[in-house]
C-alpha positions in Angstrom: 18.2 -53.7 -39.1 20.7 -52.2 -41.5 21.4 -48.5 -41.4 19.2 -47.8 -38.3 20.3 -47.5 -34.7 18.6 -48.9 -31.7 17.5 -52.4 -30.6 17.5 -55.3 -33.1 14.0 -56.6 -33.9 15.2 -59.6 -36.1 14.7 -63.3 -35.4 17.7 -65.3 -34.5 18.0 -66.8 -38.0 18.1 -63.4 -39.7 20.6 -62.2 -37.2 23.0 -65.0 -38.1 22.4 -64.4 -41.8 22.9 -60.6 -41.3 19.7 -59.9 -43.2 16.8 -57.6 -42.5 14.1 -59.5 -40.8 10.6 -58.9 -42.3 8.0 -59.3 -39.7 4.3 -59.9 -40.4 1.2 -59.5 -38.4 -0.9 -61.6 -38.3 1.0 -64.8 -39.3 1.0 -65.6 -43.0 -1.3 -68.3 -44.1 -0.4 -71.4 -46.1 -1.7 -69.9 -49.4 1.0 -67.2 -49.2 3.9 -69.5 -48.8 5.4 -72.6 -50.5 4.0 -75.9 -49.3 7.3 -77.0 -47.6 7.8 -73.6 -45.9 4.3 -73.7 -44.5 4.9 -77.2 -43.2 8.2 -76.2 -41.6 6.8 -73.1 -40.1 3.9 -74.9 -38.6 6.3 -77.5 -37.1 8.8 -75.1 -35.6 6.7 -72.1 -34.5 4.5 -72.6 -31.4 0.9 -71.9 -31.7 0.9 -69.3 -28.9 3.7 -67.4 -30.7 1.4 -67.0 -33.7 -1.0 -65.1 -31.5 1.5 -62.9 -29.6 4.4 -62.3 -31.9 5.0 -61.5 -35.6 6.2 -64.2 -37.9 9.4 -63.9 -40.0 8.3 -63.8 -43.6 11.9 -63.9 -44.9 12.6 -67.2 -43.2 9.3 -68.6 -44.4 9.9 -67.5 -48.0 13.4 -69.0 -48.0 12.2 -72.3 -46.7 14.4 -71.9 -43.6 13.6 -72.9 -40.1 12.9 -69.7 -38.1 14.4 -70.0 -34.7 12.0 -67.4 -33.4 12.4 -64.4 -31.1 13.4 -63.8 -27.5 10.4 -64.3 -25.1 10.9 -60.9 -23.5 11.6 -58.9 -26.6 9.3 -55.8 -27.0 8.1 -55.2 -30.5 7.9 -51.6 -31.6 6.1 -50.5 -34.7 8.6 -49.1 -37.1 6.3 -46.3 -38.2 7.0 -43.1 -36.1 3.6 -41.6 -37.0 1.9 -44.7 -35.7 3.9 -44.5 -32.4 2.8 -40.9 -31.9 -0.8 -41.8 -32.6 -0.7 -44.7 -30.3 0.9 -42.6 -27.6 -1.7 -39.9 -28.0 -4.5 -42.5 -27.8 -3.0 -43.9 -24.7 -2.7 -40.5 -23.1 -6.3 -39.7 -23.8 -7.4 -43.0 -22.4 -5.6 -42.3 -19.1 -7.2 -38.9 -19.0 -10.6 -40.3 -19.4 -9.9 -43.0 -16.8 -8.8 -40.3 -14.3 -11.9 -38.2 -14.9 -14.1 -41.2 -14.4 -12.3 -42.4 -11.2 -11.6 -38.9 -9.9 -7.9 -39.6 -9.8 -5.3 -36.8 -9.5 -2.1 -38.7 -10.1 -1.0 -36.4 -12.8 -0.9 -32.6 -12.7 -3.4 -30.7 -14.8 -2.3 -29.4 -18.2 -0.7 -25.9 -18.1 -3.1 -23.0 -19.0 -2.8 -21.5 -22.4 -0.3 -18.6 -22.7 -1.8 -15.1 -22.4 -2.3 -13.2 -25.6 0.5 -10.9 -26.6 0.3 -7.4 -25.1 -0.8 -4.6 -27.3 0.7 -1.3 -27.5 -1.8 1.5 -27.3 -1.6 5.3 -27.0 -2.7 6.9 -23.7 -4.0 10.4 -23.3 -1.6 12.9 -21.9 -1.4 12.7 -18.1 -3.0 15.5 -16.2 -2.2 16.7 -12.7 -5.9 16.8 -11.9 -7.3 13.7 -13.7 -6.6 10.3 -12.2 -5.4 7.7 -14.8 -7.0 4.3 -15.1 -5.6 1.9 -12.6 -2.9 -0.5 -13.8 -2.7 -4.2 -12.8 -0.3 -5.0 -10.0 2.9 -6.7 -11.0 3.4 -10.4 -10.2 4.6 -10.9 -6.6 8.3 -11.8 -6.3 9.4 -14.6 -4.0 8.3 -14.4 -0.4 11.5 -15.3 1.3 13.9 -12.5 0.8 16.7 -10.9 2.7 16.2 -7.6 4.6 18.2 -5.7 2.1 15.7 -6.5 -0.6 12.8 -5.3 1.5 14.7 -2.1 2.3 15.5 -1.6 -1.4 11.9 -2.2 -2.4 10.7 0.3 0.2 13.1 3.0 -1.0 12.2 2.3 -4.7 8.5 2.6 -4.1 8.8 5.9 -2.1 11.6 7.5 -4.0 9.5 10.1 -5.9 9.6 12.7 -3.2 5.8 13.0 -3.4 5.2 10.8 -0.3 5.6 11.7 3.3 7.9 8.7 3.6 10.3 9.8 0.8 14.0 9.7 0.9 14.1 12.5 3.5 11.9 10.6 6.0 13.7 10.4 9.3 12.7 6.7 9.6 15.3 5.7 7.0 18.1 6.9 9.4 17.4 3.6 11.3 19.2 1.8 8.5 22.4 3.3 9.8 22.2 1.2 12.9 23.1 -2.5 12.4 21.3 -3.5 15.6 18.9 -1.9 18.0 15.2 -1.1 18.5 14.9 1.4 15.6 16.5 -1.1 13.2 13.9 -3.8 14.1 11.1 -1.3 13.7 12.1 -0.3 10.2 12.5 -4.0 9.4 9.0 -4.8 10.4 7.7 -1.8 8.4 9.6 -2.7 5.3 8.6 -6.3 5.4 4.9 -5.4 5.9 5.1 -2.8 3.1 6.5 -5.4 0.7 3.8 -8.0 1.7 0.9 -5.6 1.3 2.1 -4.1 -1.9 2.6 -7.5 -3.4 -0.4 -9.2 -1.8 1.9 -11.8 -0.1 0.2 -13.0 3.0 3.2 -14.9 4.4 5.3 -11.8 4.3 2.5 -9.7 5.8 2.2 -12.2 8.7 6.0 -12.1 9.1 5.9 -8.3 9.3 3.1 -8.4 11.9 5.1 -10.8 14.1 8.1 -8.5 13.9 5.8 -5.6 14.8 4.6 -7.3 17.9 8.1 -8.0 19.0 9.2 -4.5 18.4 6.2 -3.1 20.2 7.0 -5.3 23.2 10.6 -4.1 23.2 9.5 -0.5 23.0 7.1 -0.8 26.0 9.8 -2.4 28.0 12.1 0.5 27.2 9.5 3.0 28.2 9.0 1.3 31.5 12.6 2.0 32.5 13.1 5.0 34.9 15.7 6.5 32.6 16.2 6.2 28.9 19.8 6.2 27.9 19.1 6.5 24.2 16.0 8.8 23.8 16.8 9.3 20.1 16.3 5.6 19.4 13.0 5.6 21.3 11.6 8.6 19.4 12.7 7.1 16.1 11.1 3.8 17.0 7.8 5.5 17.8 8.0 7.4 14.5 8.5 4.2 12.5 5.8 2.2 14.3 3.4 5.1 13.7 4.2 4.7 10.0 3.4 1.0 10.4 0.0 1.9 11.7 -0.5 4.3 8.8 0.1 1.3 6.6 -1.8 -1.5 8.3 -4.1 0.1 11.0 -4.1 -2.8 13.5 -6.9 -0.7 15.1 -8.6 2.5 13.9 -7.0 4.5 16.7 -3.6 2.9 17.0 -1.8 5.7 15.2 -3.4 8.1 17.6 -2.2 6.1 20.6 1.4 6.2 19.2 1.4 10.0 18.7 -0.2 10.7 22.1 2.5 8.4 23.6 5.2 10.3 21.8 3.8 13.6 23.2 3.8 12.0 26.7 7.4 10.9 26.2 8.6 14.5 25.3 6.6 15.9 28.2 8.1 13.4 30.6 11.7 14.0 29.6 11.3 17.7 29.1 13.2 20.1 26.9 16.6 18.8 28.1 16.1 15.8 25.8 17.3 18.0 22.9 20.6 18.7 24.5 22.5 15.5 23.7 21.1 14.2 20.4 20.6 16.8 17.7 18.4 14.5 15.5 15.8 14.3 18.3 14.7 17.8 17.4 14.3 16.7 13.7 12.0 13.9 14.8 10.1 16.3 17.1 9.6 18.8 14.3 8.5 16.1 11.9 5.9 14.5 14.2 4.6 17.7 15.9 1.7 18.3 13.5 0.7 14.6 13.8 0.7 14.8 17.6 -1.6 17.8 17.5 -4.0 16.2 15.0 -4.0 13.0 17.2 -4.9 15.1 20.3 -7.8 16.7 18.4 -9.1 13.4 17.0 -9.0 11.8 20.5 -10.4 14.9 22.2 -7.4 14.8 24.6 -5.3 17.6 26.1 -2.1 18.3 24.2 0.8 18.1 26.6 3.2 20.2 24.5 1.1 23.4 24.3 2.7 25.2 27.3 4.8 28.3 26.8 8.1 26.4 27.1 7.2 24.3 24.0 5.7 27.2 22.0 6.4 30.9 22.7 9.6 30.4 24.6 11.0 28.0 22.0 13.1 26.1 24.5 13.5 23.0 22.3 15.3 25.0 19.6 17.3 26.9 22.2 18.5 23.7 23.8 19.4 22.3 20.4 20.9 25.6 19.2 18.9 25.4 16.0 16.8 28.0 14.2 13.0 27.8 14.4 11.2 27.7 11.1 8.0 29.5 10.2 6.2 26.1 10.0 7.0 25.6 13.7 5.6 29.0 14.6 2.4 27.9 12.8 2.3 24.8 14.9 2.7 26.9 18.0 -0.7 28.4 17.1 -2.2 25.0 16.1 -1.3 23.5 19.5 -4.1 25.6 21.0 -6.8 23.7 19.1 -7.0 20.6 21.3 -7.7 22.8 24.4 -10.5 24.6 22.5 -12.2 21.3 21.7 -12.0 20.3 25.4 -13.6 23.6 26.4 -16.4 23.0 23.9 -16.9 19.5 25.3 -17.1 20.9 28.8 -19.7 23.3 27.6 -21.8 20.5 26.2 -21.6 18.2 29.2 -25.0 17.2 30.6 -24.4 18.8 34.0 -23.7 22.1 32.2 -27.2 22.0 30.7 -28.8 22.7 34.0 -26.2 25.4 34.9 -27.3 29.0 35.0 -27.6 30.7 31.6 -25.1 33.4 32.7 -22.4 30.7 33.5 -23.0 29.0 30.2 -22.8 32.3 28.3 -19.6 33.2 30.0 -18.0 29.9 29.0 -19.2 30.2 25.5 -18.0 33.8 25.2 -14.6 32.8 26.5 -14.4 30.2 23.8 -15.4 32.6 21.1 -12.8 35.1 22.3 -10.1 32.4 22.2 -11.1 31.4 18.6 -11.2 34.9 17.5 -7.7 35.5 18.9 -6.4 32.3 17.1 -7.9 33.3 13.8 -6.3 36.7 14.0 -2.9 35.0 14.9 -3.2 32.7 11.8 -3.8 35.7 9.5 -0.8 37.5 11.0 1.3 34.4 10.6 0.4 34.0 6.9 1.5 37.6 6.2 4.8 37.0 8.0 5.3 33.7 6.1 4.8 35.3 2.7 7.1 38.1 3.7 10.0 36.1 5.2 9.9 32.8 3.3 8.7 34.4 0.1 7.2 31.2 -1.3 7.1 31.0 -5.1 3.5 30.3 -5.9 2.0 30.3 -9.4 -1.6 30.0 -10.4 -2.4 28.2 -13.6 -5.7 27.7 -15.4 -7.1 24.1 -15.8 -8.4 22.6 -18.9 -12.1 22.1 -19.5 -11.7 18.4 -18.8 -9.9 19.1 -15.5 -12.5 21.6 -14.4 -15.3 19.1 -15.0 -13.5 16.5 -13.0 -12.4 18.6 -10.1 -15.0 21.3 -9.8 -12.6 24.3 -9.7 -10.9 26.4 -12.4 -7.3 27.1 -11.3 -4.5 25.2 -9.6 -1.5 26.3 -7.5 2.0 25.3 -8.3 4.9 25.6 -5.8 8.6 25.2 -6.5 9.2 23.7 -3.1 6.7 20.9 -2.5 8.0 19.6 0.8 8.6 23.0 2.2 6.4 25.9 1.1 3.6 23.8 -0.4 3.1 21.5 2.6 3.3 24.5 5.0 0.5 26.1 3.0 -1.5 22.9 3.2 -0.9 22.8 7.0 -2.1 26.4 7.4 -5.3 25.7 5.6 -5.9 22.5 7.6 -5.6 24.4 10.8 -7.9 27.1 9.4 -10.6 24.7 8.4 -10.5 22.9 11.8 -10.8 26.2 13.7 -13.6 27.6 11.5 -15.6 24.3 11.6 -15.4 24.3 15.4 -16.4 27.9 15.5 -19.4 27.2 13.3 -20.4 24.4 15.5 -20.2 26.6 18.6 -22.4 29.2 17.0 -24.9 26.6 16.0 -25.1 24.9 19.4 -24.9 28.0 21.6 -26.8 30.3 19.3 -24.8 33.2 20.6 -25.2 36.4 18.7 -23.9 39.0 21.1 -20.4 38.9 22.4 -19.2 40.5 25.6 -17.8 44.0 25.7 -14.3 44.3 24.2 -14.7 41.5 21.7 -15.4 42.3 18.1 -18.8 41.3 16.7 -17.0 39.9 13.7 -16.6 37.6 11.9 -20.2 36.7 11.2 -21.3 33.2 10.6 -21.5 33.8 6.9 -17.9 35.1 7.0 -16.8 31.9 8.8 -18.5 29.8 6.1 -16.8 31.8 3.3 -13.4 31.6 4.9 -13.7 27.8 5.4 -14.7 27.3 1.8 -11.7 29.4 0.7 -9.3 27.3 2.8 -10.8 24.1 1.5 -10.5 25.3 -2.1 -6.8 26.2 -1.5 -6.2 22.7 -0.3 -7.8 21.2 -3.4 -5.8 23.5 -5.7 -2.6 22.3 -4.0 -3.3 18.5 -3.7 -2.2 17.6 -7.3 1.4 18.4 -6.4 1.5 15.3 -4.3 0.6 12.9 -7.1 3.4 10.5 -8.1 5.0 10.5 -11.5 2.7 7.7 -12.5 -0.3 9.9 -11.7 -1.4 8.2 -8.4 -2.0 9.4 -4.9 -1.4 6.0 -3.4 1.6 7.1 -1.3 0.5 10.6 -0.5 -0.5 9.8 3.0 0.5 13.3 4.3 -2.6 14.8 2.5 -5.2 12.4 4.1 -6.1 14.9 6.8 -6.2 17.7 4.2 -8.6 15.8 2.0 -10.8 15.0 5.0 -11.0 18.7 6.0 -11.9 19.7 2.4 -14.6 17.1 2.3 -16.1 18.4 5.5 -16.6 21.8 3.8 -17.8 20.7 0.4 -20.1 18.0 1.7 -22.0 20.7 3.5 -22.6 22.4 0.3 -23.9 19.2 -1.3 -26.5 18.5 1.4 -29.9 18.1 -0.1 -28.6 17.3 -3.5 -26.2 15.1 -5.4 -22.4 15.1 -4.6 -20.5 17.9 -6.3 -17.6 17.1 -8.7 -15.2 18.3 -6.0 -16.6 15.8 -3.5 -16.3 13.0 -6.0 -12.8 14.0 -6.9 -11.7 14.1 -3.2 -13.3 10.8 -2.4 -11.4 9.3 -5.4 -8.1 10.5 -3.8 -8.9 8.8 -0.5 -9.8 5.6 -2.5 -6.4 5.7 -4.2 -4.5 6.1 -1.0 -6.4 3.3 0.6 -5.8 1.2 -2.5 -7.5 -2.0 -3.8 -7.3 -5.4 -2.2 -5.3 -4.1 0.8 -2.4 -2.7 -1.2 -2.6 0.9 0.1 -2.5 2.7 3.4 -5.2 2.0 5.9 -4.8 5.5 7.3 -7.0 6.7 4.4 -10.0 4.9 6.0 -9.6 6.1 9.6 -7.7 9.4 9.9 -10.1 12.1 11.2 -13.1 10.1 10.0 -15.3 11.6 12.7 -15.0 14.9 10.7 -16.0 13.3 7.4 
C-alpha cells in the first residue's frame, strides 16, 4: 500500500503497523508457517474467511494475531493484465448469454470502419459520354429551417444548365415573406431536399405543404376577382415544378398548365397592365401550356389572334416581343390540328360520305403545309435578326460510337439561342409526325387544287430525321458541370420527340446507338431510387 494510490487492501494489523500487507490465496498451510503462527492463525481466523478472503502472510510469518479484513471489502487483483483478461472473459460471457437467451439489453458492436478512399484517375469528361454514376452523399439532418432548404435548392440548381436555374421566376417568391407563392416555393424546396437526400420524413412534410398550398390556390381561384394575379400565376408555376419533381399523378403537370391557360383566358390581356412580371411568367410557361394542350388533346385557349398575331399581351405590358414568342405563335396552332385529326378519326365519321372525309383531310393537310412554311420563314428571320452564334464541332470516335452521330452544335447563349433552336425542332417534329400519321391513316395522295403536291411523305420523313438529329446535337449543352443530365428537365420533351423519330428507324432490328443514348438521358433525369424528376417518366409518353 506504499507508493500506490487507491483503496487500501491491507488487514487491520498491517494498517496499524504501516506495512505492506501480503495477501495469499488460498490460505497458507501449517507446513509453510511456524508452529505457533499456524496455531494463532487457526485460532483467530474464522473458517469461512479462509474460503472467501485471502490470508495475511506477513502477520502469520511475524507470529502476530491478524485482526482480519472488513466484511464488505472488495478484493482486486493487483495485476492490471489479469484485470483486463477477467473483464474480457466477463464481457464474452455476457455476449454468449444474450445470444442464448435472445436478449438485447446492450447495443450491437459498431461496424468496422470503411476502408480508406483511394485516389484514382478518371478519363477526361466528354460532353457526349455520360460518366459513371457517383454514390449519393449522406443525408443531412431531417429537421432544418426553411433557409437551409432554399440554400440547398439554389446550390443544386446553380449551374445554369437546368430549367430551374438562378433565372427561374419561381425564385422571386423568396422576396415575399408571406403569401401563397412563398408557401409554394417552400413546399417545393422541402420536397426537393427530401427526394435528393432520400429522407422520407422531409418528403412527407413537403407533400403536406403541397396539399395545403394547393387548397389555398383553389380557394383563391374560386373568388370572383383576383386582387393579386401575379401571385396566383407564380404559385401555379411553382406547383407545376413540384409536379415535374414528384408527379403525384402522371397528368398533374398537364392539369396545372391547362389551368394556367384558363386563368389567362379568363382574365384577358388586361392582366398584364398592372404587374409587369406577369408577362415574364406568361412567356416562360407558354411553351409548356402548348405542350400540355397537345398531350391532353385539348383546345388551346390562347391561340386566338389577340394572343398571337395582334401581340396584345406585349402591347399592354409595353414590352418587346422576342423571336421565341413569334415561334410560339406558330406552335399554338398545333393543338387545334390534333383536334381536327381526332374529329376525322371519330367513329361516326367512318360512315360519312367519302367526299366529306376527303374535304376534312385536305383542309388539315393545307393547314399543316401552311404551318410548315411559316416555320421555315421564321427560322430564316431568326437567323437574320438574332444572329445566333452556332459552331459545329467534330466528335471523337468514342463519342460517335456512343451517340450515333458525328458532329455536335455549340451555342454561346444556351438559355437563349440554344433553347430557342431546340423549341423550333420540337415543334417541327410534332408537326411532321402528325402529318405522317394523317398520310398513313387517310392514304391521301392527291391534294385539292391550289395546294402544292409537296412535300412528299419521304420528304416529311427526311425533315423529321433532320430535326431530331439537330435536337441530339444540341442536347449535350444542357449537361451539368459534373457531366449529368439529372436537372435538365427542359429537354425531356425534346428527348421524347427525338426518340419517336429514331425508334421508327430501329423497327425490325436492335436499338440504334442514338436510341440507347437518348434513353440513357431520360434515365438520368428520372434518377435512381427516386432522387430525380418524375417528369422524365411521364412527359409526352404517348409519343414515345
